[in-house]
GUBA-995957 format. One record per atom (N, C-alpha, C): residue in one letter; x, y negated, z. Coordinates in steps of 0.05 Angstrom, whole numbers, plus 5000, padded with zeros to 4 digits. Layout:
BEGIN
aXYZ;...
//
This chain:
BEGIN
m572156144960;m572355904950;m570655694965;f568155794969;f566255624989;f565655725016;k565755525031;k565355565062;k562455495066;e560555645060;e557655515060;e556955605089;v554755435099;v553155515126;v550555425118;k549055535127;k546055525122;k544455635148;k542055445153;k540655475175;k537855445167;s536655645179;s533155615168;s531555655193;i529255495194;i526955545216;i524255525200;q522355635217;q519755605208;q518655345218;w517755165202;w517154945210;w513954865205;g512054835215;g509254825208;g508855055190;e507954975166;e506655175144;e508755295128;e511255165131;e513555245112;e516055335122;t518055395108;t520455445117;t522055235110;l524055115130;l525854875128;l528454985124;t530354945103;t533255085103;t534654835098;l537254855118;l539554635114;l541654805101;e543454705081;e545454865076;e547754655066;t550354725072;t552754555062;t555054755057;g556754605046;g559554755036;g559954845010;k557554824992;k558354904966;k558154704945;v556454514949;v555954264931;v557154004940;a558353894919;a559253604927;a561153574953;r563453754953;r564753834972;r567053534978;q567353374962;q568653154965;q567452904980;a564652924981;a563552715000;a564052765031;d563752605045;d564252625074;d562452835085;g559652815079;g557752995087;g556253035063;t555253285060;t552853385038;t551353555054;v548553545051;v546853755062;v545053755044;i543754015033;i541454055016;i539354185032;a537454045035;a534454115050;a532854235032;t531354445037;t529454535028;t526854555040;y524854475035;y521954555049;y520154615031;g519054855030;g517355015014;g519155054989;e518454874966;e520254924942;e521254614939;t520954444958;t521754154953;t524754194963;t526454044946;t529554064955;t530753804951;v531953684969;v533453414968;v536353474976;m537653324961;m541053324969;m541753054980;a542653035002;a543852785014;a546852815015;n547952605005;n550752595003;n551652325018;v553652335039;v554252105055;v557652075050;t557951815047;t560951695041;t560951455064;f563751455074;f563951175089;f567151125086;a567650885085;a570050715083;a571550805107;k573950835105;k575950905131;k577350655138;k576450435126;k577550145137;k575449985133;q575149785155;q573349575148;q574449275133;k572749235117;k573548995100;k574648775118;p576648655110;p577348395124;p575648175127;g574848085152;g572847855158;g570148005153;q569748235151;q566648355148;q565548315183;d563448145181;d562148155202;d559348255207;f558548415192;f556248615188;f556448875186;f554649065188;f554949325183;f553449385154;p554849455133;p554549455106;p553749755097;l551049845108;l549650115104;l547950085082;t548350235059;t547050215040;t545550535039;v543150545031;v541550805027;v539850795002;h540650994982;h538951004958;h537751284955;y535151274954;y533651514945;y532351524922;g533251724906;g532251744883;g530852014874;e528952004855;e527452204846;e527552254817;k528852524811;k529452574783;k527152734769;y526352684749;y523952774734;y524153084735;y526653144725;y527053414723;y526353604750;a526453474771;a524953624796;a522453694793;a520853624779;a517653694775;a517453794743;g520053844731;g519253954703;g518053724686;k519153454687;k517653274669;k520153114655;v519253014634;v521152844620;v520352564627;p522052384630;p521552114638;p519851944613;g518351754620;g517051604597;g518851404587;g517851204568;g519450994557;g521051024536;f522750844525;f523950864503;f526351064508;f527751024530;f530251104535;f530251424543;k527951494556;k527751744568;k529651834585;r529951634605;r531651684630;r530851554655;e531451574677;e530551454701;e531951184698;a530350984705;a531150694705;a531250594732;r530250334733;r530350204755;r528450374776;p529150324805;p527650504824;p524650414827;t523150644826;t520350584829;t519550454859;e517250394862;e516250264890;e516750494909;k516150724902;k515950984921;k519151004928;e521151004910;e523751034914;e525150814934;t524050554927;t524650324944;t524250344972;l521650414976;l520250465000;l521650685018;t522350895001;t523651115019;t525951035028;s527750935007;s530250855018;s530050685043;r528450475043;r527950325072;r527250475094;l525550685088;l524850855108;l527151035121;i528951095105;i530951285113;i533451085130;d533450805120;d535650635128;d534550565154;r531950515161;r530950365186;r531550545213;p531250815214;p531750965237;p534851015242;i536451015219;i538851115224;i540550865228;r540250625220;r542150395224;r542650365249;p540350315271;p541150245295;p543250485314;l543450705297;l544750915316;l547850955308;f548750785294;f551850745286;f552950605313;v555050695320;v556450555346;v556750295341;d556250145364;d556549855362;d559349775352;g559649545336;g562449485330;g563249635302;f562349865291;f563050005268;f561649825243;k563549735227;k562749555206;k564149655179;n564749895180;n566050035158;n563250055141;e563850065112;e561750085087;e560950395092;v558250455092;v557550705090;v554950735068;l554950975051;l553650975032;l551951285033;v549751235035;v547251475036;v546151505009;i546551764994;i544951784969;i543052094970;c540752004968;c539052234970;c537952274944;t537952514936;t537152614910;t535152844908;v532552784896;v530652944894;v531353174873;l531953394881;l532853604858;l530753794851;s528453864868;s526254034858;s523953904879;h521153974863;h518953864877;h516754054871;d515954154894;d513054304886;d510654194887;l510853944889;l508353744886;l506253804911;v507253924928;v505754024955;v507053884979;n509353874981;n510853785005;n512353484998;d511853275006;d513253045000;d515853055007;p517552974985;p520552964989;p521752725006;d519852545017;d521252335030;d521952415060;m520052625071;m521152745098;m523452915096;v523453085075;v525953215064;v528453075063;a528152855050;a530452695046;a531652565076;m529652475086;m530552375114;m531952605133;i531252805136;i532253005148;i534753055135;a535353105109;a537353165095;a539852945104;a538952675101;a540952465103;a541852485135;s539952545156;s540752555180;s542952765186;a542452995173;a544253235180;a546853135162;a547153025143;a549352985125;a550952775143;l549952575159;l551352375171;l552452535200;t551152725207;t551252825233;t554553065229;i554553145203;i556553315198;i559053155186;s558552905178;s560752745163;s562852665179;g562652665205;g564952535222;g564452255230;a562552095214;a562051825218;a561051745248;p561751555262;p560551535285;p557851435289;f556051645283;f553251645282;f552251805311;m550651695323;m549551765350;m546851915345;g546652065320;g544452235320;g544252515332;p543352715316;p541652655296;p538852605300;i537652485278;i534652455277;i533652645263;a530752695266;a528952815247;a525952665239;a524652745222;a522552595217;a520252765207;c517652705209;c515452845202;c513052675191;r511052745180;r509052615174;r506952755186;v504752615194;v502652675210;v499852575198;g498152775194;g495352675187;g493352735214;f490752645209;f488852615231;f486352695220;e484952955221;e482653035212;e480853165231;d478253085234;d476853205260;d477953195285;g479153005294;g480252975317;g482953135325;d483953245298;d486053425302;d488353275289;y490753325298;y493653205288;y494353445269;i495353355244;i496353585225;i499053485222;l500653685225;l503553665216;l504153675187;n505453535174;n506153535148;n504453585131;p501753455129;p499853535109;p500653535080;e499253685065;e500053665037;e499353365021;m500953325001;m500953084989;m498353054974;d496853234967;d494453194957;d492153074978;d492653155004;d491453045026;d491852765030;m494352745025;m495252395032;m494552225005;h494552354981;h493852154960;h491852014961;k491451774954;k489051624957;k487551684981;l488051585004;l486851675029;l484251525029;r484051275013;r481451125021;r479451305005;e480051484988;e478151644971;e477451914989;n478651935011;n478452205026;n477352125052;p475252105060;p473752035085;p474552235109;e475352475102;e475952655121;e478352615135;q480452465119;q482752445132;q483352115140;r484152125162;r484151815172;r486851685176;l488851815171;l491751795181;l493551845160;d496051715158;d498151805142;d500151675160;l501351815176;l503551735195;l506051845191;v507951705191;v511351815189;v512451695215;v513851885229;v515351845253;v518251925252;a519951765260;a522851865259;a523951825287;g525751995297;g526351965325;g528652135331;t529652125351;t532052245363;t530852475382;k532752585398;k531452815414;k530352645440;d531052395444;d529852275469;d527952055461;a527852005438;a526651685434;a525551695403;v523051565399;v522151505371;v523451245367;m524551235340;m526551055329;m524450865305;m522950995294;m521150835273;m518650965270;v516350815263;v513750905259;v512550745232;e511850885214;e510250755193;e507350875186;s505450715183;s502950835183;s500850705162;e499050865152;e496350775144;e494250945153;a492450775167;a490550885183;a487650775175;y485550935188;y482750855180;y481750775210;e482550545222;e481050435242;e481250645267;l483850765270;l484650885295;l484450715321;s483750875341;s484250715367;s486950725375;e487850525397;e490350545405;e491150785415;d489450905430;d489951215442;d490551435422;e488851395400;e489051615379;e491751575366;m492451295360;m495351225348;m497851335366;l497351285392;l499451325409;l499551635408;g497351805410;g497352095406;g499052205385;a498452085361;a499452175344;a502452145341;i503551895352;i506251885354;i507752055370;e506352125394;e507152285416;e507252585404;f505752625385;f505052915370;f507352955353;a508152735340;a510152785319;a513452815335;h513452625352;h516052655367;h516652945379;e514053035389;e514453355396;e515253535375;q514053495351;q514153675331;q517153675316;i518153445318;i521053415304;i523153515323;q522553615349;q524853705365;q526254005353;p524854185340;p526454415332;p528154315307;v527554095288;v528954075270;v531553905284;i531253765304;i533653645314;i535353835321;d534254085337;d535954255344;d537454435324;m535854445301;m536854585278;m539554425265;i538954145265;i541753985253;i543754035274;i543554025300;i545254025318;i547054375318;d545254555309;d546454795305;d548354785276;l547454675260;l548754645234;l551454495237;a550954275255;a553754125259;a555054265275;e554854465291;e556554595306;e558354815292;d557154875269;d558755045249;d560154905224;a559154665218;a560254545194;a561354255196;a560654125220;a561553875225;a564453805220;k565453625211;k567953535206;k569453375234;a572053365234;a572753215259;a571452965260;p571152845286;p570052575288;p571752365278;f570852185264;f573051955255;f573951775278;d576551735276;d577851635298;d577051325296;f575351265317;f573950995316;f572850905346;s574050705357;s572850605383;s571950345381;a570050285394;a568649985388;a570749785400;p571349615386;p573149365394;p572549235421;d574949175435;d574049025456;d574548735450;y572448565452;y572748275448;y571148115470;s571748245495;s570648115520;s572247865526;d574847835517;d575847585523;d575147345504;l574847415481;l573647275458;l570947175465;a569347345476;a566447275483;a566647105508;a568147175525;a568746925547;a569546655539;a571346645519;a572346425512;a569846265493;v567946435478;v565946295464;v563746185486;a563046325503;a561446255524;a562246035539;k564945985546;k566145755562;k565945515544;a566745545517;a566645345499;a563545185493;g561345385492;g559245255483;g556545375499;e556645525519;e553845625527;e552045395538;k553545165547;k551544995553;k550344815533;q551344785513;q550644635486;q548744855474;m549345105473;m547845335459;m545045335472;r544745335499;r542545375519;r540645085515;k541944865512;k540544635508;k539344625483;a540644745459;a539544795433;a536944985434;f537645205444;f535245415444;f532645305461;a533045075476;a531144955492;a529144825475;i530244745449;i528544565426;i526244745420;q524244645418;q521744855405;q521544795377;d521844585365;d521644585336;d523544705323;k522644915300;k524945095287;k527244975274;q526544755259;q528744605243;q530344435262;e529044285280;e530844175298;e532844385315;r531344595324;r532844805343;r535144935320;t534544995297;t536245105282;t539044895275;t538244655272;t540544445269;t542044455293;a540744475318;a542644415342;a543944695347;v543044935337;v544545135344;v546845165323;g546745065298;g548544995278;g551144825292;e549844605304;e552044395317;e553344565339;a552144715355;a553644845381;a555445005369;r554845155349;r556945375338;r559245245326;t559045025312;t561444835299;t562844775325;a561644685348;a563144555372;a564444765384;i563245035387;i564945225396;i567545305380;k567245285354;k569345385337;k571845165335;e571244915341;e572644675344;e574444725373;a573144865390;a574544915416;a576145155417;l575845325396;l577645585396;l580245525384;t581945745391;t584645675376;t584345835352;d586545775332;d586845925306;d586446245310;e587946335326;e587946635331;e584946745335;q583446575355;q580746695360;q579146655336;l579546415321;l577846335300;l578246555281;s580246695274;s581046925254;s580047185263;d579047215286;d578347475298;d576247535284;e575847805276;e573847875256;e571247955275;n571547905301;n569847975323;n568147725329;l568947475313;l568047245327;l564747215319;g563947295298;g560647295291;g559447495312;s560847705322;s559547855342;s559147745370;a561247575376;a561347435401;a559347205401;m559247075378;m557046855376;m554546945379;k553847195367;k551347295368;k550547425397;g552747535407;g552247565437;g551447335458;l552647125450;l552146885470;l549246815467;e548646795438;e545346705432;e543646905445;a544347175440;a542647395452;a542547345481;s544247325497;s544147315523;s542647065534;i542646865522;i541046605529;i538146665523;l537946755498;l535046765490;l533346995508;r534847275510;r533647485523;r533447445554;g535647355562;g535647255593;g533547185603;d533346895591;d531546675599;d528546795595;v527846965575;v525347025573;v524547285591;v526347445600;v525747665621;v525547515649;k527247315652;k527247215681;k524746995685;t524146845663;t522246675668;t519546705654;g519746865634;g517046925621;g516246715603;k518346555596;k517446325578;k519646355554;r518546295529;r520246315508;r521246055493;i522646115473;i524345885467;i522545655453;d520245735444;d518045535435;d516145445455;g516745495482;g514845465506;g512645615511;r512045835494;r509345975499;r510346225519;k508046295529;k507846545547;k508646805526;t509046985543;t509347245527;t507647355513;d504747305520;d502747435506;d500947205493;e501947005486;e501046755475;e501446785446;i499346715427;i499346655400;i499446395393;r500946325370;r501646085363;r499045975352;d498245695349;d496445535337;d496045665310;i493245745304;i492645835274;i490445635261;v491145595235;v489045445219;v488545645194;s485745695192;s484845855167;s483745715150;e484145705121;e482345555102;e482145705079;t479945735067;t479045865046;t478145705018;g477845794992;g477345644974;g478745404965;i481445394968;i483045164966;i484045164942;l483745324922;l484545284895;l482245314876;p482045134858;p479345104841;p478645334820;r481145424812;r480745644786;r480545914792;t482145974816;t482346234821;t479746394834;h479746634832;h477346784843;h476546804874;g479146764887;g479246774914;g481646634925;s481546484945;s484046334954;s483946294986;a486546324999;a486346235027;a489546135039;l489545965055;l491745875064;l491245915095;f493446125105;f493646175131;f496046095143;t495545915164;t498045805179;t498245885209;r500146025217;r500146105245;r503045985254;g502745715274;g505245645278;g506845555254;e509445635250;e511145565230;e511345795208;t509545925210;t509246165188;t506746085170;q506546105146;q504346045130;q504446175102;g501946275096;g501946475068;g499446335053;l499846295027;l498246185012;l497646444993;v495246564999;v494146824985;v492046794967;v492446934941;v490446904921;v489647154911;t487347174906;t485947474898;t484947394867;t485247584855;t484047584827;t483147864822;l480247844808;l478748104805;l479148124773;g479548384769;g479648464746;g478048704737;t478148794711;t476849064704;t478149304704;g477049494696;g478849764690;g481149744676;d481449574654;d483449524637;d486049434656;d485449294680;d487349204694;d488749374715;e487449604722;e488549784742;e491749854732;q493149884755;q496149974751;q496150234744;m498150324725;m498650574716;m501250644728;i501450854747;i503350924763;i504451234753;d506751254743;d507851464730;d509851624756;s509251824767;s510851924789;s511252184786;l512852364803;l513452654798;l510552784797;q508652694811;q506052854817;q504552804794;g504952614773;g503852574750;g503052294750;m500952234728;m499951974725;m497251914736;y497551684751;y495051594765;y494251314765;k492251224770;k491650934769;k491150864796;s491250544799;s490850424824;s489150174821;n487250134834;n485849864827;n485749654849;f487749724868;f488449524890;f491749444890;l492249214884;l494949154882;l495348894900;l497648904915;l498348694932;l501348624933;h501948384919;h504648324917;h505648054937;y507948084945;y508847904967;y511547784955;n511147514958;n513547364949;n514947154972;f517447174974;f518747044999;f520546874984;p520046604973;p521846414964;p524146294986;p526246204980;p528246144997;p527045855008;y525545724996;y524545485011;y522845475035;s521545755036;s519745795060;s521445765084;v524045825084;v525645795108;v527445565106;g527745375091;g528945115083;g531445185075;e531445395057;e534245465052;e534845425015;v536645425012;v537445474983;v539045754978;g537445934963;g538446184959;g537846324931;r538246574932;r537346744909;r534446734899;f534446644879;f530946694868;f530746854843;g529647094847;g529247264822;g527147444827;p527147714820;p525347904823;p525547994849;p523248124858;p522748214888;p524748414896;g525748384918;g528048574929;g526748804948;r527748944962;r527049164979;r525149044998;r526248805011;r524548685037;r521948625021;e521848475000;e519048374989;e517348604983;i518148814974;i516749094963;i515849184995;g517749205011;g516649375038;g514649165051;h515048905052;h512748735065;h510048755052;g510448775027;g507748745014;g506349045014;k508149255017;k506749505020;k505649555049;l506749435064;l505549425092;l503049275093;a502949095079;a500048885079;a498449045064;w499049165044;w497349365028;w495949575044;r497249685055;r496349915073;r494349775095;a494849605106;a493449495128;a490449395115;l490549295089;l487949205076;l486449425061;q487649585054;q486349775030;q484449945047;a484449965073;a482850135093;a480150055094;v480149755087;v477249645089;v475849565064;l477249645041;l476349625015;l473749785011;p471649674993;p469649814987;p470450034969;a468450254966;a468850454948;a468950374918;a470150484901;a470550394871;a467650394860;t466050594869;t463350614857;t461550384867;d461750274889;d460150044896;d461349784890;f464249734884;f465249524875;f467849604853;p466649624826;p467549724808;p470149514796;y471649334813;y473149164803;y476649264815;t478349174792;t481149194804;t481648914821;v482748974841;v483548724858;v486348694862;r487448484860;r490448394855;r490448174876;v491848214898;v492547984919;v495647924915;v495647654920;v498647574917;v499247384941;s501447404955;s501547294980;s503847094973;e503846814970;e505846674970;e506746574999;i509346645008;i509946575036;i510946275030;t509946035041;t510845805039;t512045685064;e511845835089;e513445755111;e513846035123;s516246015136;s516346315156;s517946235178;n516746345197;n518346345226;n517146545240;g517646825239;g515747015247;g514447155225;s512947345232;s512047545214;s510247475192;s511447435169;s510147365147;s508347575131;s509147805142;s507547995127;s504548085141;m504448005168;m502347985187;m500847755173;a501747505164;a500647295152;a499147375125;s500647535110;s499647615087;s497047815093;v496947955117;v494648085120;v492347935128;c492847725148;c490547535150;c490147395125;g491947265114;g490747115088;g489647285070;g490647525061;g489747715046;g486747775051;s486147845079;s482847905086;s481247675081;l482147405080;l480547175079;l480447115048;s482647155035;s482447115005;s480947334991;m480547535000;m478747734984;m476147654995;m475247585018;m472447545022;m471747295010;d473447105005;d473146834989;d472446924957;a473547164953;a473447214921;a470547374918;g469047434940;g467047594938;g467147874945;v469448004951;v470048284960;v468548364982;p466448554983;p465648595010;p467148825025;l468748735041;l470348835059;l468649015078;k469549205087;k467649335109;k468249155138;a470149035139;a470948845164;a473348705155;p473348475168;p475848325171;p478148425180;v480548385169;v482948525182;v485148285192;a486348335214;a488848145224;a490748295232;g493148205229;g495548315239;g497348135256;v499048305278;v500248135294;v503148275300;a505248145297;a507848215307;a508448215332;m509648405344;m510348425372;m513348465371;g514348415397;g517548435403;g517548535430;l520148655435;l520748705462;l523548645469;i524248535497;i527048485503;i526948685529;m529148865528;m529549025547;m532348985563;e532448935586;e535248895599;e536349185610;d538849165612;d540249415621;d539049495651;s537849325664;s536849365691;s533849505687;g533049495663;g530649675663;g528449435661;e528649175670;e526048995669;e526348935638;y523748865628;y523048825599;y520748585597;a520748485574;a518348325568;a517248385541;i514948405535;i513048465511;i512448215504;l513448155479;l512647865465;l510447905440;s508547725443;s506247735424;s507047545400;d506747565377;d506747355357;d509947285355;i511547435352;i514747355354;i515547175334;l517647045344;l518846845319;l521146985307;g522546855290;g524946965279;g526847055293;d527546835313;d529946905322;d529547155350;e526847125359;e525947385374;e526147645364;d525447655341;d525947885320;d528547945316;h530147765312;h532947815303;h534747905329;l534147795354;l535947805378;l534148045394;g531848155389;g530348305408;g531048615402;d529548785418;d529949075415;d527949175399;m525849105392;m523749215377;m521949055359;d521849135333;d519448965315;d517049175314;f514949125326;f512449255325;f510249075315;k509349195290;k507049055274;k504849205272;v502649085282;v500049215284;v498049075272;a496449185253;a494349065235;a491649275239;g489349105241;g487249265243;g484449055245;t482249165251;t479849045252;t478949055281;e476448965286;e475748995314;e475149275326;n474949455307;n474449705314;n476549885317;g478949805301;g481549965305;g483549895290;i485650075290;i488650015273;i488450135245;t489049935224;t489250045201;t491950025189;s493749935205;s496449975194;s498349925222;l500450075226;l502450035245;l505550085234;q507449875238;q509749925235;q511349865259;m513550015264;m515250015285;m518050055279;d519849895288;d522449935286;d523749905315;i525150105324;i526350055355;i529650055348;k530649885363;k533749845365;k535149975384;i533250075406;i534750145431;i533150455438;a534250615455;a532950885457;a531650925482;g531150685495;g529850685522;g527250625526;i525450625502;i522750535502;i521050805506;t519550795532;t518050995540;t515050965527;p513351195526;p510551195518;p508951005531;a509750955563;a508550765572;a508650475564;i510950365555;i511650105542;i510550095519;m509950325499;m508950315473;m506050275480;k505250375500;k501750385503;k501450065517;e502949975530;e502949695540;e502949505520;a504649565500;a505249335474;a502749415455;m501849665455;m498849645435;m497049485446;a496449515475;a494149385489;a494749065482;q497148975487;q497848685487;q497348635455;a497848805437;a497148755410;a494648725399;k493348935413;k490148905409;k488848655416;a489448545439;a488748305450;a489248045429;g491748085419;g492747865401;g491447875379;r490848135367;r489448185339;r486548045343;l485148105361;l482548015367;l482547715371;h484347595380;h484347315382;h484547195354;i486447365336;i486947215310;i484047235294;l483047445298;l480647515284;l478547265291;g478647205315;g476947005323;g477246735309;e479846705308;e480846465296;e480346485265;m480446675250;m479946755220;m476846695217;a475446735233;a472246705236;a471146455230;n473046255238;n472645955237;n472545895203;a473846085186;a473645975158;a471646165143;l471746395149;l469546645136;l469346855151;t467246965154;t466147215168;t464947395152;e464447345125;e463247535107;e464247475079;a463747665057;a464247605029;a462747335021;a464147175007;a462746924997;a461647014970;e460546804954;e459246834928;e461346854912;f461047004890;f463047034869;f463846774851;s466446744847;s466746514833;s465546514803;e464946294792;e464346304764;e465646384741;h469046384754;h470946434733;h471346754735;a470246884756;a470847184759;a468947304742;p469947574731;p468247744717;p466047864731;r463547894716;r462048084729;r461948374720;i461848564732;i461948864724;i459248984730;e457949094713;e455749264715;e457049584710;t456149774729;t457150034726;t454550224721;m454950404700;m452850584697;m454450884691;q452651094698;q453451374692;q452151514672;v453751604655;v452451744632;v453252064633;p451752224624;p452552524623;p455152544609;t457052744616;t459552754606;t458952844578;d457352974569;d456953084540;d456152874521;k455552634537;k454252384516;k456852204513;i459152284528;i461752064526;i462752044496;r462152294484;r463652274455;r461852074439;e458952114444;e457051934428;e457751644434;v458051574458;v459051274468;v460851194451;i463051304449;i466051254440;i465751274409;g464351464399;g464151474369;g466751564359;s466951694328;s468851774312;s471051504313;g473651614325;g475651434326;g475251164339;g473451174360;g472450934376;g470550724361;k469050854340;k467850634323;k465350534336;v464150694353;v461150614365;v462450404389;i464150484409;i464550304430;i465950024417;r467150004399;r468149764388;r465949574377;e463849724364;e461749594353;e460049474377;i459849604401;i458549514427;i459849284439;v462649314439;v463949074447;v463548834431;e464048874401;e463648644382;e461148474385;v459148704387;v456448564387;v455348424412;s456048584430;s455548434458;s457348224473;g459648264462;g461848024478;g463048154502;a462048384517;a462748494538;a465148674535;k466748704557;k468948954556;k467549184565;v468149384556;v466949624562;v469049834562;d469250004589;d470950184597;d469250464608;i470250634598;i469150954602;i471251114613;n470451284630;n472851464643;n472051754636;d473151964645;d472752264634;d470252354655;e469552184672;e467252294692;e464152174681;g465052024656;g462451874649;g461751614661;i463451524677;i462751244692;i463651004672;i461750834665;i462450634644;i462150374663;k464150204654;k464149954672;k463849744649;i461649554651;i461549324633;i462249074646;a464048934631;a465048684646;a464548494628;s463848214643;s463647974627;s462547744645;p463847504644;p462447274653;p459747244651;n458947344628;n456147274613;n454447474623;g451947454638;g450447664646;g448847784621;e448347574601;e446547694579;e448747884559;a451247854561;a452848004546;a452748294557;i452948294585;i453048554599;i450348674594;k448048544597;k445448704590;k445448764561;k446348644540;k446248724512;k447948964512;a450549004524;a452049264517;a450849444536;y449649374559;y448049654575;y445649734558;d444349554544;d442149664528;d443149844502;m444949764495;m446349904471;m447150174477;i448450214501;i449350464511;i447150554518;w445350484529;w442850674542;w441550764519;s440950624497;s440050734474;s440950964462;i443651004465;i445351234452;i444951454477;v444951424498;v445051664516;v442551724529;a440751544530;a438151634541;a436151834526;e434851934540;e432852154522;e429852114524;p428652054500;p425851984502;p424352224517;e422352054531;e420152224549;e417852294532;e417352524534;e414552634523;e412252564535;g410552454516;g408152304531;g408152004531;m410751874526;m411051634529;m410451484498;v409751214502;v409051034475;v411550884470;y412350904452;y414950674442;y413950544412;t415150324412;t414750154391;t417150224370;g417250264347;g419050384326;g418750194300;t420450344281;t420850174257;t420750374231;v418950384215;v418950624191;v421450504177;v422750794175;v425550754158;v425650924137;k423551104132;k423651254108;k420451354101;i419451354079;i416551494077;i417251684049;v416051904060;v415752144044;v413252254042;d412752474020;d409952544017;d408352654039;f410152784059;f408652904079;f408452754108;g409152514101;g409252304131;g411452074126;a411751994156;a413651774152;a416251784177;f418351734176;f420051744193;f420251444204;v420251484234;v420551214247;v422851234266;n424151034265;n426150994287;n425150884311;f425051004338;f423150944356;f424850914381;f427050964382;f428851024406;f431751024405;g432650744404;g435550724397;g435850764367;k437651014364;k438251084341;k436751354331;k434651444350;k433551674347;k430951664327;d430751864309;d428551794295;d426652034293;g423951994286;g422052234288;g420352234267;l418652424262;l417152464242;l414052384251;v412552234235;v409952204240;v408652304218;h407052574221;h406152724203;h403852574191;v403352594163;v401352424148;v398452494162;s398052714178;s395452724190;s395452604218;q397952494224;q398152334253;q398252044251;i397551954226;i397951644219;i395751534226;e393451654213;e390551504221;e388551734224;n386151634233;n384051844237;n382651874210;r383851894190;r382151984163;r384252044147;r383352204121;r385552344107;r386452124083;l389052104083;l390851944066;l391652084042;n391451984017;n392652073995;n395852103998;h396951894012;h399751854013;h400351684032;p402151714051;p403151544072;p403351234063;s404251194040;s404850904029;s402350744029;d400050924029;d397450784028;d397050574051;v398550604073;v398250444102;v401050354108;l403250484104;l405650444114;l407750324094;k409750174100;k411750094081;k414250124103;e416750124089;e419350164099;e419649824114;g420749884143;g421449634155;g418849534171;q416449704171;q414349614181;q414449674215;e413249524235;e413549574261;e411449724269;v411449924284;v409150094290;v409150224318;k407150304330;k406850374358;k406650694353;v408050854369;v408051154367;v408451284392;k406551494398;k406851674417;k408751904416;l410351994435;l411952194430;l410552474436;l409652644420;l407652844423;l409953084436;g411853094426;g413653334437;g415753384414;f416753674418;f418653724399;f417853974384;d418454024357;d417754284344;d419654534355;d419254734339;d420854994342;d423554954346;r424254784324;r427354694314;r428254454329;g426954334349;g427954104365;g427253854352;k425653874330;k424953594314;k422753454329;v423353164326;v421553004341;v418652984329;r417053024346;r413952954333;r412652724342;l411952564327;l410552324337;l407652304324;s406052094337;s403652044330;s402851744331;m401451604308;m400651334310;m397751324315;k396151534311;k392751504307;k392551514340;v393651604357;v392851614385;v393751334401;v394951154386;v395950904396;v394850684384;d393050484403;d392350274388;d394350094379;q394650044351;q397149894340;q396749564346;e395249494360;e395149224363;e396349204393;t394749344408;t396049294442;t397949514452;g398349714432;g400349894446;g399050054467;e396450084472;e395250224492;e394250514479;e394750774491;e394150964484;e390651064482;i390051124460;i386951154456;i386151404471;k384351374487;k384151594502;k381351734488;e381452034484;e378752134472;e376752144490;e373852054483;e371852084497;e370652354500;k369952454521;k368752734529;k366052784518;k365552944499;k362552974490;k361053044507;e358652954511;e356353004532;e355553324515;d354653484534;d353353724528;d350053654519;
//
């Protein structure tokens, strides 16, 4: 009944298995990939006809994690998987980016890739397994896909690269000083197609070494997919790229001169208007048959690309007049909003980000429910890209995949320089509002985020800047590496290469490559040029701030204290009674975790001190031999009980009240009276023994016994 094909290899520490032919047989391509005990199913379907008038490639990738994969029931009222999590959205983008450029030029049929996590061993991250499964499913589907690709994750510890490190080693990398890198690389047999990383000030050579290591390690997986396809691939789909050379020639003849003149305008808005007018003029010169040709859009884009790309490579001069390694003018400003905790306006040419930082307490940490379990994050970065930033009228709603992806890239770049939670016990939320865009707004978010956090008083280890690089490579092999690319250069170029970091090294790198001819030498040159650009931007940012500013008066102050874990219950009290009383009496917010770390927060320093003292009185232990001021709380025949240390009471025996015999303690004491006592120690049952007679009740000084002379 089933025509099963199964292939396995030993890859790193685990066995990787690909199988097809048994499940989801009506899909064009289905592969179930298993690594360790993590299993992902990838299903591929594609339309056999192009939609009329379709002028773009409609590829959709969905990655979904099912809670049953880890033996969990989803939270919430409905108890089923709902909207995609951030991890699912980012992984969908991660799979999309390297496979999209590998479809045959001109193929515009709809393609759907669905990756479903079926089993998760909580050791091996399913995102890499999903990418391999998707590549294998596309390879056997018959679609015009010029793969396969493979992908892996690379760690970096003690100078050694690690293939596919365990999830625990990559989780909360900032709290694991031994691990300095979380790098994902996807590539074909001959080329790297995509890089995504979170790093801790790695040098350019260390980062390039990690990429080369990854590309070497994915080769056995690519061979395995080819082996699978030889036994299980469907017949190739009958598709040949359309020949629209005549149409392209007609488009060039009708408007090349006007289009070239339009691209010579340096101002973005004026250039956009002129390009639009050139397109209109071209259409007016074409016949009805040419206008109805579904390849008209491709012909138009081809003309624009040839003008922009050819001029840059030949002359070294870009459409806005800059040299290839020149960064646009930068203006950095901080403290521009009166009530926020920290704010910055970062402007680089026609790209601008208004970035705001808010400091919160432990109550503001983000709770993240994942297959690995529930955990908290005390650093949040949200990126917003409204239509007005590019002068357009467009959809305005919740963040899409692009916003989530750009925000995560900036998050990766900045979190590497955050102080440890023990040194800076705040929840930090950074929001980047992109107010203008022409070129990398994610890197503007990095620069503005760094300034904004320093303006809020966050003691960053070092300022961080980011720069977007581009590449234009001609068929002849000539190329130009572009620093601080414009939107048009990104759209019509061959590489999008974003690098962020400090003066000392790289903290994040993202690379998407659209062609297969980029060598390690070109990447090394691009990294060196990016470093020069990054250092230049850091110098410009220093005109605004070089270190953390004073705290805003509107930001909460947080005091941290550590108490023994066996005292946590006493601080919280039965049903939370004690901690509620501390909050009500002091006016401060109090948060305590399972390790006994207590955070006390309030804009009022006196409230923090009051709460601190109340907690200290509960958890601290009195010291033998010390003198304390206490209050008589109860008088009995054999002495008096004195509350002398927080809520701790001790007995002053009648013989320890005064240096004379008393008929009854009430002869000299009354309830509520303040007295000075010395802690003598503890009896055999652990009861406290106090003395008044060895302490001067006026001064509180201990009375020393004079030695008798012989």
